mmCIF file of the C-alpha atoms, coordinates in Angstrom:
data_MODEL
# 
_entry.id   MODEL 
# 
loop_
_atom_site.group_PDB 
_atom_site.id 
_atom_site.type_symbol 
_atom_site.label_atom_id 
_atom_site.label_alt_id 
_atom_site.label_comp_id 
_atom_site.label_asym_id 
_atom_site.label_entity_id 
_atom_site.label_seq_id 
_atom_site.pdbx_PDB_ins_code 
_atom_site.Cartn_x 
_atom_site.Cartn_y 
_atom_site.Cartn_z 
_atom_site.occupancy 
_atom_site.B_iso_or_equiv 
_atom_site.pdbx_formal_charge 
_atom_site.auth_seq_id 
_atom_site.auth_comp_id 
_atom_site.auth_asym_id 
_atom_site.auth_atom_id 
_atom_site.pdbx_PDB_model_num 
ATOM 1   C CA . MET A 1 1   ? 14.595  -2.092  18.729  1.00 0.00 ? 1   MET A CA 1 
ATOM 2   C CA . GLU A 1 2   ? 16.916  0.850   19.504  1.00 0.00 ? 2   GLU A CA 1 
ATOM 3   C CA . ALA A 1 3   ? 19.790  -0.818  17.593  1.00 0.00 ? 3   ALA A CA 1 
ATOM 4   C CA . LEU A 1 4   ? 17.636  -0.987  14.466  1.00 0.00 ? 4   LEU A CA 1 
ATOM 5   C CA . SER A 1 5   ? 16.460  2.548   15.113  1.00 0.00 ? 5   SER A CA 1 
ATOM 6   C CA . ALA A 1 6   ? 20.203  3.521   15.343  1.00 0.00 ? 6   ALA A CA 1 
ATOM 7   C CA . LEU A 1 7   ? 21.100  1.512   12.142  1.00 0.00 ? 7   LEU A CA 1 
ATOM 8   C CA . LEU A 1 8   ? 18.311  3.006   9.939   1.00 0.00 ? 8   LEU A CA 1 
ATOM 9   C CA . ASP A 1 9   ? 18.875  6.612   11.376  1.00 0.00 ? 9   ASP A CA 1 
ATOM 10  C CA . GLY A 1 10  ? 22.043  7.282   8.783   1.00 0.00 ? 10  GLY A CA 1 
ATOM 11  C CA . PRO A 1 11  ? 20.076  6.168   5.721   1.00 0.00 ? 11  PRO A CA 1 
ATOM 12  C CA . LEU A 1 12  ? 16.823  7.767   6.758   1.00 0.00 ? 12  LEU A CA 1 
ATOM 13  C CA . THR A 1 13  ? 18.641  11.040  7.305   1.00 0.00 ? 13  THR A CA 1 
ATOM 14  C CA . ALA A 1 14  ? 20.530  10.667  4.054   1.00 0.00 ? 14  ALA A CA 1 
ATOM 15  C CA . LEU A 1 15  ? 16.904  10.015  2.057   1.00 0.00 ? 15  LEU A CA 1 
ATOM 16  C CA . GLU A 1 16  ? 15.869  13.163  3.881   1.00 0.00 ? 16  GLU A CA 1 
ATOM 17  C CA . ALA A 1 17  ? 18.629  15.128  2.187   1.00 0.00 ? 17  ALA A CA 1 
ATOM 18  C CA . THR A 1 18  ? 18.179  14.063  -1.300  1.00 0.00 ? 18  THR A CA 1 
ATOM 19  C CA . GLY A 1 19  ? 17.193  16.577  -3.780  1.00 0.00 ? 19  GLY A CA 1 
ATOM 20  C CA . VAL A 1 20  ? 14.003  14.937  -4.517  1.00 0.00 ? 20  VAL A CA 1 
ATOM 21  C CA . ALA A 1 21  ? 13.023  15.212  -0.689  1.00 0.00 ? 21  ALA A CA 1 
ATOM 22  C CA . THR A 1 22  ? 13.900  18.864  -0.583  1.00 0.00 ? 22  THR A CA 1 
ATOM 23  C CA . ALA A 1 23  ? 12.042  19.706  -3.662  1.00 0.00 ? 23  ALA A CA 1 
ATOM 24  C CA . LEU A 1 24  ? 8.902   18.037  -2.318  1.00 0.00 ? 24  LEU A CA 1 
ATOM 25  C CA . ARG A 1 25  ? 9.419   19.965  0.889   1.00 0.00 ? 25  ARG A CA 1 
ATOM 26  C CA . VAL A 1 26  ? 9.990   23.378  -0.385  1.00 0.00 ? 26  VAL A CA 1 
ATOM 27  C CA . SER A 1 27  ? 7.552   23.251  -3.602  1.00 0.00 ? 27  SER A CA 1 
ATOM 28  C CA . ARG A 1 28  ? 4.425   24.478  -3.029  1.00 0.00 ? 28  ARG A CA 1 
ATOM 29  C CA . TRP A 1 29  ? 2.731   21.863  -5.534  1.00 0.00 ? 29  TRP A CA 1 
ATOM 30  C CA . ALA A 1 30  ? 5.243   19.108  -5.807  1.00 0.00 ? 30  ALA A CA 1 
ATOM 31  C CA . TYR A 1 31  ? 4.231   17.380  -2.362  1.00 0.00 ? 31  TYR A CA 1 
ATOM 32  C CA . PRO A 1 32  ? 0.176   17.897  -2.923  1.00 0.00 ? 32  PRO A CA 1 
ATOM 33  C CA . ILE A 1 33  ? 0.400   16.460  -6.600  1.00 0.00 ? 33  ILE A CA 1 
ATOM 34  C CA . VAL A 1 34  ? 2.616   13.263  -5.250  1.00 0.00 ? 34  VAL A CA 1 
ATOM 35  C CA . ASN A 1 35  ? -0.022  12.979  -2.576  1.00 0.00 ? 35  ASN A CA 1 
ATOM 36  C CA . VAL A 1 36  ? -2.862  13.248  -5.111  1.00 0.00 ? 36  VAL A CA 1 
ATOM 37  C CA . ALA A 1 37  ? -1.057  10.473  -7.171  1.00 0.00 ? 37  ALA A CA 1 
ATOM 38  C CA . HIS A 1 38  ? -0.708  8.407   -3.986  1.00 0.00 ? 38  HIS A CA 1 
ATOM 39  C CA . VAL A 1 39  ? -4.521  8.659   -3.122  1.00 0.00 ? 39  VAL A CA 1 
ATOM 40  C CA . LEU A 1 40  ? -5.384  7.602   -6.938  1.00 0.00 ? 40  LEU A CA 1 
ATOM 41  C CA . GLY A 1 41  ? -2.837  4.592   -7.112  1.00 0.00 ? 41  GLY A CA 1 
ATOM 42  C CA . LEU A 1 42  ? -4.461  3.486   -3.758  1.00 0.00 ? 42  LEU A CA 1 
ATOM 43  C CA . ALA A 1 43  ? -7.915  3.891   -5.250  1.00 0.00 ? 43  ALA A CA 1 
ATOM 44  C CA . ALA A 1 44  ? -6.966  1.822   -8.228  1.00 0.00 ? 44  ALA A CA 1 
ATOM 45  C CA . LEU A 1 45  ? -5.352  -0.698  -6.292  1.00 0.00 ? 45  LEU A CA 1 
ATOM 46  C CA . PHE A 1 46  ? -8.152  -1.140  -3.680  1.00 0.00 ? 46  PHE A CA 1 
ATOM 47  C CA . GLY A 1 47  ? -10.807 -0.736  -6.156  1.00 0.00 ? 47  GLY A CA 1 
ATOM 48  C CA . ALA A 1 48  ? -9.420  -3.764  -8.216  1.00 0.00 ? 48  ALA A CA 1 
ATOM 49  C CA . ILE A 1 49  ? -8.848  -5.787  -5.423  1.00 0.00 ? 49  ILE A CA 1 
ATOM 50  C CA . LEU A 1 50  ? -12.215 -5.175  -3.699  1.00 0.00 ? 50  LEU A CA 1 
ATOM 51  C CA . VAL A 1 51  ? -13.760 -6.543  -6.852  1.00 0.00 ? 51  VAL A CA 1 
ATOM 52  C CA . LEU A 1 52  ? -11.843 -9.582  -7.051  1.00 0.00 ? 52  LEU A CA 1 
ATOM 53  C CA . ASP A 1 53  ? -12.253 -10.168 -3.121  1.00 0.00 ? 53  ASP A CA 1 
ATOM 54  C CA . LEU A 1 54  ? -15.916 -9.809  -3.599  1.00 0.00 ? 54  LEU A CA 1 
ATOM 55  C CA . ARG A 1 55  ? -15.990 -12.230 -6.346  1.00 0.00 ? 55  ARG A CA 1 
ATOM 56  C CA . LEU A 1 56  ? -14.066 -14.787 -4.467  1.00 0.00 ? 56  LEU A CA 1 
ATOM 57  C CA . LEU A 1 57  ? -16.599 -14.084 -1.373  1.00 0.00 ? 57  LEU A CA 1 
ATOM 58  C CA . GLY A 1 58  ? -19.507 -14.938 -3.760  1.00 0.00 ? 58  GLY A CA 1 
ATOM 59  C CA . ALA A 1 59  ? -20.785 -11.952 -5.510  1.00 0.00 ? 59  ALA A CA 1 
ATOM 60  C CA . TRP A 1 60  ? -21.476 -11.890 -9.260  1.00 0.00 ? 60  TRP A CA 1 
ATOM 61  C CA . ARG A 1 61  ? -21.504 -15.663 -9.424  1.00 0.00 ? 61  ARG A CA 1 
ATOM 62  C CA . SER A 1 62  ? -22.897 -15.643 -12.744 1.00 0.00 ? 62  SER A CA 1 
ATOM 63  C CA . VAL A 1 63  ? -19.385 -13.718 -14.200 1.00 0.00 ? 63  VAL A CA 1 
ATOM 64  C CA . ALA A 1 64  ? -16.610 -16.298 -14.707 1.00 0.00 ? 64  ALA A CA 1 
ATOM 65  C CA . ALA A 1 65  ? -14.012 -15.216 -12.181 1.00 0.00 ? 65  ALA A CA 1 
ATOM 66  C CA . GLU A 1 66  ? -11.443 -15.039 -15.226 1.00 0.00 ? 66  GLU A CA 1 
ATOM 67  C CA . THR A 1 67  ? -13.370 -12.550 -16.890 1.00 0.00 ? 67  THR A CA 1 
ATOM 68  C CA . LEU A 1 68  ? -12.933 -10.213 -13.816 1.00 0.00 ? 68  LEU A CA 1 
ATOM 69  C CA . ALA A 1 69  ? -9.419  -11.265 -12.897 1.00 0.00 ? 69  ALA A CA 1 
ATOM 70  C CA . ARG A 1 70  ? -7.581  -10.148 -15.806 1.00 0.00 ? 70  ARG A CA 1 
ATOM 71  C CA . PRO A 1 71  ? -8.692  -6.259  -16.134 1.00 0.00 ? 71  PRO A CA 1 
ATOM 72  C CA . ALA A 1 72  ? -8.691  -6.233  -12.365 1.00 0.00 ? 72  ALA A CA 1 
ATOM 73  C CA . VAL A 1 73  ? -5.172  -7.477  -11.613 1.00 0.00 ? 73  VAL A CA 1 
ATOM 74  C CA . THR A 1 74  ? -4.011  -5.232  -14.375 1.00 0.00 ? 74  THR A CA 1 
ATOM 75  C CA . VAL A 1 75  ? -5.553  -2.257  -12.685 1.00 0.00 ? 75  VAL A CA 1 
ATOM 76  C CA . ALA A 1 76  ? -4.167  -3.272  -9.124  1.00 0.00 ? 76  ALA A CA 1 
ATOM 77  C CA . ALA A 1 77  ? -0.762  -3.806  -10.333 1.00 0.00 ? 77  ALA A CA 1 
ATOM 78  C CA . VAL A 1 78  ? -0.760  -0.430  -12.007 1.00 0.00 ? 78  VAL A CA 1 
ATOM 79  C CA . GLY A 1 79  ? -2.333  0.933   -8.810  1.00 0.00 ? 79  GLY A CA 1 
ATOM 80  C CA . LEU A 1 80  ? 0.286   -0.633  -6.537  1.00 0.00 ? 80  LEU A CA 1 
ATOM 81  C CA . LEU A 1 81  ? 3.150   0.659   -8.746  1.00 0.00 ? 81  LEU A CA 1 
ATOM 82  C CA . VAL A 1 82  ? 1.787   4.445   -8.448  1.00 0.00 ? 82  VAL A CA 1 
ATOM 83  C CA . ALA A 1 83  ? 1.190   4.137   -4.848  1.00 0.00 ? 83  ALA A CA 1 
ATOM 84  C CA . ALA A 1 84  ? 4.282   2.568   -4.133  1.00 0.00 ? 84  ALA A CA 1 
ATOM 85  C CA . VAL A 1 85  ? 6.339   5.167   -5.887  1.00 0.00 ? 85  VAL A CA 1 
ATOM 86  C CA . SER A 1 86  ? 4.393   8.130   -4.840  1.00 0.00 ? 86  SER A CA 1 
ATOM 87  C CA . GLY A 1 87  ? 4.416   6.580   -1.300  1.00 0.00 ? 87  GLY A CA 1 
ATOM 88  C CA . ALA A 1 88  ? 8.275   6.280   -1.259  1.00 0.00 ? 88  ALA A CA 1 
ATOM 89  C CA . LEU A 1 89  ? 8.337   9.849   -2.282  1.00 0.00 ? 89  LEU A CA 1 
ATOM 90  C CA . LEU A 1 90  ? 6.143   11.142  0.279   1.00 0.00 ? 90  LEU A CA 1 
ATOM 91  C CA . PHE A 1 91  ? 8.250   9.018   2.824   1.00 0.00 ? 91  PHE A CA 1 
ATOM 92  C CA . SER A 1 92  ? 11.505  10.626  1.833   1.00 0.00 ? 92  SER A CA 1 
ATOM 93  C CA . VAL A 1 93  ? 10.136  14.080  3.346   1.00 0.00 ? 93  VAL A CA 1 
ATOM 94  C CA . GLN A 1 94  ? 10.088  12.872  6.804   1.00 0.00 ? 94  GLN A CA 1 
ATOM 95  C CA . ALA A 1 95  ? 11.476  9.575   6.773   1.00 0.00 ? 95  ALA A CA 1 
ATOM 96  C CA . LEU A 1 96  ? 12.912  9.603   10.259  1.00 0.00 ? 96  LEU A CA 1 
ATOM 97  C CA . ASP A 1 97  ? 9.663   10.650  11.702  1.00 0.00 ? 97  ASP A CA 1 
ATOM 98  C CA . TYR A 1 98  ? 7.549   8.314   9.731   1.00 0.00 ? 98  TYR A CA 1 
ATOM 99  C CA . ALA A 1 99  ? 9.525   5.524   10.382  1.00 0.00 ? 99  ALA A CA 1 
ATOM 100 C CA . ALA A 1 100 ? 9.352   5.893   14.002  1.00 0.00 ? 100 ALA A CA 1 
ATOM 101 C CA . MET A 1 101 ? 5.426   6.039   13.805  1.00 0.00 ? 101 MET A CA 1 
ATOM 102 C CA . GLY A 1 102 ? 3.664   3.126   15.177  1.00 0.00 ? 102 GLY A CA 1 
ATOM 103 C CA . VAL A 1 103 ? 0.839   3.769   12.677  1.00 0.00 ? 103 VAL A CA 1 
ATOM 104 C CA . PHE A 1 104 ? 3.236   3.972   9.687   1.00 0.00 ? 104 PHE A CA 1 
ATOM 105 C CA . GLN A 1 105 ? 4.684   0.667   11.027  1.00 0.00 ? 105 GLN A CA 1 
ATOM 106 C CA . VAL A 1 106 ? 1.259   -0.887  11.057  1.00 0.00 ? 106 VAL A CA 1 
ATOM 107 C CA . LYS A 1 107 ? 0.758   0.496   7.384   1.00 0.00 ? 107 LYS A CA 1 
ATOM 108 C CA . ILE A 1 108 ? 4.039   -0.990  6.174   1.00 0.00 ? 108 ILE A CA 1 
ATOM 109 C CA . ALA A 1 109 ? 2.960   -4.571  7.807   1.00 0.00 ? 109 ALA A CA 1 
ATOM 110 C CA . ALA A 1 110 ? -0.321  -4.304  6.585   1.00 0.00 ? 110 ALA A CA 1 
ATOM 111 C CA . VAL A 1 111 ? 1.060   -3.840  3.046   1.00 0.00 ? 111 VAL A CA 1 
ATOM 112 C CA . ALA A 1 112 ? 3.328   -6.713  3.423   1.00 0.00 ? 112 ALA A CA 1 
ATOM 113 C CA . VAL A 1 113 ? 0.442   -8.873  4.432   1.00 0.00 ? 113 VAL A CA 1 
ATOM 114 C CA . GLY A 1 114 ? -1.724  -7.979  1.562   1.00 0.00 ? 114 GLY A CA 1 
ATOM 115 C CA . ALA A 1 115 ? 1.005   -8.188  -1.023  1.00 0.00 ? 115 ALA A CA 1 
ATOM 116 C CA . ALA A 1 116 ? 2.110   -11.670 0.310   1.00 0.00 ? 116 ALA A CA 1 
ATOM 117 C CA . ASN A 1 117 ? -1.344  -12.858 0.425   1.00 0.00 ? 117 ASN A CA 1 
ATOM 118 C CA . ALA A 1 118 ? -1.917  -11.758 -3.460  1.00 0.00 ? 118 ALA A CA 1 
ATOM 119 C CA . ALA A 1 119 ? 1.451   -13.214 -4.444  1.00 0.00 ? 119 ALA A CA 1 
ATOM 120 C CA . GLY A 1 120 ? 0.488   -16.470 -2.623  1.00 0.00 ? 120 GLY A CA 1 
ATOM 121 C CA . MET A 1 121 ? -3.038  -16.490 -4.290  1.00 0.00 ? 121 MET A CA 1 
ATOM 122 C CA . ARG A 1 122 ? -1.512  -16.201 -7.727  1.00 0.00 ? 122 ARG A CA 1 
ATOM 123 C CA . ALA A 1 123 ? 1.695   -18.511 -7.112  1.00 0.00 ? 123 ALA A CA 1 
ATOM 124 C CA . THR A 1 124 ? 0.265   -21.342 -5.269  1.00 0.00 ? 124 THR A CA 1 
ATOM 125 C CA . GLY A 1 125 ? -3.553  -21.226 -6.429  1.00 0.00 ? 125 GLY A CA 1 
ATOM 126 C CA . LEU A 1 126 ? -4.584  -20.599 -2.415  1.00 0.00 ? 126 LEU A CA 1 
ATOM 127 C CA . ALA A 1 127 ? -7.730  -18.484 -3.616  1.00 0.00 ? 127 ALA A CA 1 
ATOM 128 C CA . ASP A 1 128 ? -9.042  -21.585 -5.322  1.00 0.00 ? 128 ASP A CA 1 
ATOM 129 C CA . ARG A 1 129 ? -8.697  -23.849 -2.397  1.00 0.00 ? 129 ARG A CA 1 
ATOM 130 C CA . LEU A 1 130 ? -9.543  -21.199 0.439   1.00 0.00 ? 130 LEU A CA 1 
ATOM 131 C CA . PRO A 1 131 ? -11.189 -18.358 -1.138  1.00 0.00 ? 131 PRO A CA 1 
ATOM 132 C CA . ARG A 1 132 ? -13.110 -16.632 1.342   1.00 0.00 ? 132 ARG A CA 1 
ATOM 133 C CA . THR A 1 133 ? -9.808  -17.019 3.731   1.00 0.00 ? 133 THR A CA 1 
ATOM 134 C CA . THR A 1 134 ? -7.873  -15.338 1.052   1.00 0.00 ? 134 THR A CA 1 
ATOM 135 C CA . ALA A 1 135 ? -10.638 -12.712 0.195   1.00 0.00 ? 135 ALA A CA 1 
ATOM 136 C CA . LEU A 1 136 ? -11.015 -11.683 3.947   1.00 0.00 ? 136 LEU A CA 1 
ATOM 137 C CA . VAL A 1 137 ? -7.193  -11.482 4.641   1.00 0.00 ? 137 VAL A CA 1 
ATOM 138 C CA . SER A 1 138 ? -6.984  -9.200  1.540   1.00 0.00 ? 138 SER A CA 1 
ATOM 139 C CA . LEU A 1 139 ? -9.709  -6.910  2.788   1.00 0.00 ? 139 LEU A CA 1 
ATOM 140 C CA . ALA A 1 140 ? -8.490  -6.747  6.048   1.00 0.00 ? 140 ALA A CA 1 
ATOM 141 C CA . ALA A 1 141 ? -4.838  -6.032  4.980   1.00 0.00 ? 141 ALA A CA 1 
ATOM 142 C CA . TRP A 1 142 ? -5.469  -3.520  2.421   1.00 0.00 ? 142 TRP A CA 1 
ATOM 143 C CA . THR A 1 143 ? -8.392  -1.635  4.685   1.00 0.00 ? 143 THR A CA 1 
ATOM 144 C CA . THR A 1 144 ? -6.091  -1.621  7.657   1.00 0.00 ? 144 THR A CA 1 
ATOM 145 C CA . ALA A 1 145 ? -3.135  -0.291  5.137   1.00 0.00 ? 145 ALA A CA 1 
ATOM 146 C CA . ILE A 1 146 ? -5.535  2.466   4.001   1.00 0.00 ? 146 ILE A CA 1 
ATOM 147 C CA . VAL A 1 147 ? -6.830  3.369   7.521   1.00 0.00 ? 147 VAL A CA 1 
ATOM 148 C CA . ALA A 1 148 ? -3.449  3.509   8.876   1.00 0.00 ? 148 ALA A CA 1 
ATOM 149 C CA . GLY A 1 149 ? -1.974  5.371   6.068   1.00 0.00 ? 149 GLY A CA 1 
ATOM 150 C CA . ARG A 1 150 ? -4.628  7.831   6.286   1.00 0.00 ? 150 ARG A CA 1 
ATOM 151 C CA . LEU A 1 151 ? -3.967  8.279   10.168  1.00 0.00 ? 151 LEU A CA 1 
ATOM 152 C CA . ILE A 1 152 ? -0.235  9.222   9.621   1.00 0.00 ? 152 ILE A CA 1 
ATOM 153 C CA . GLY A 1 153 ? -1.137  12.683  9.045   1.00 0.00 ? 153 GLY A CA 1 
ATOM 154 C CA . TYR A 1 154 ? -2.971  12.938  12.093  1.00 0.00 ? 154 TYR A CA 1 
ATOM 155 C CA . TRP A 1 155 ? -1.241  10.695  14.819  1.00 0.00 ? 155 TRP A CA 1 
ATOM 156 C CA . GLN A 1 156 ? 2.340   11.431  16.158  1.00 0.00 ? 156 GLN A CA 1 
ATOM 157 C CA . GLY A 1 157 ? 4.401   8.731   17.672  1.00 0.00 ? 157 GLY A CA 1 
# 
């Protein structure tokens, strides 16, 4: 683990030294605005995913899954893009500190699981074969990512 940390120290230090990261640190409004964008992106992402997952779990049986899927997937994709870009910007401000935090590592792992689950559902039709399992994995992963992300501001180490 120390070897990985040493390998990442240089790039993370360079990221923190970028003009964007510096501007976010010194501006009165830039960081809060990016933080709000991140929260809005997460809200769109999780809200859309929640609708899809609840449908897979049996809610709204009278509504065809395809009717919900098209707009929900679009909203989730836009939310993910906004959350990822704004999250990267927020990360750049204290990249070394965040990367070392266990709670940040949990967040990134949960995002990876959620994204892999979503990609697997779309690419393999897994949601058709195991709808409850894919929905529960999705809800657990994205909820974990959100909770861990919120805890970053409160926990150190």
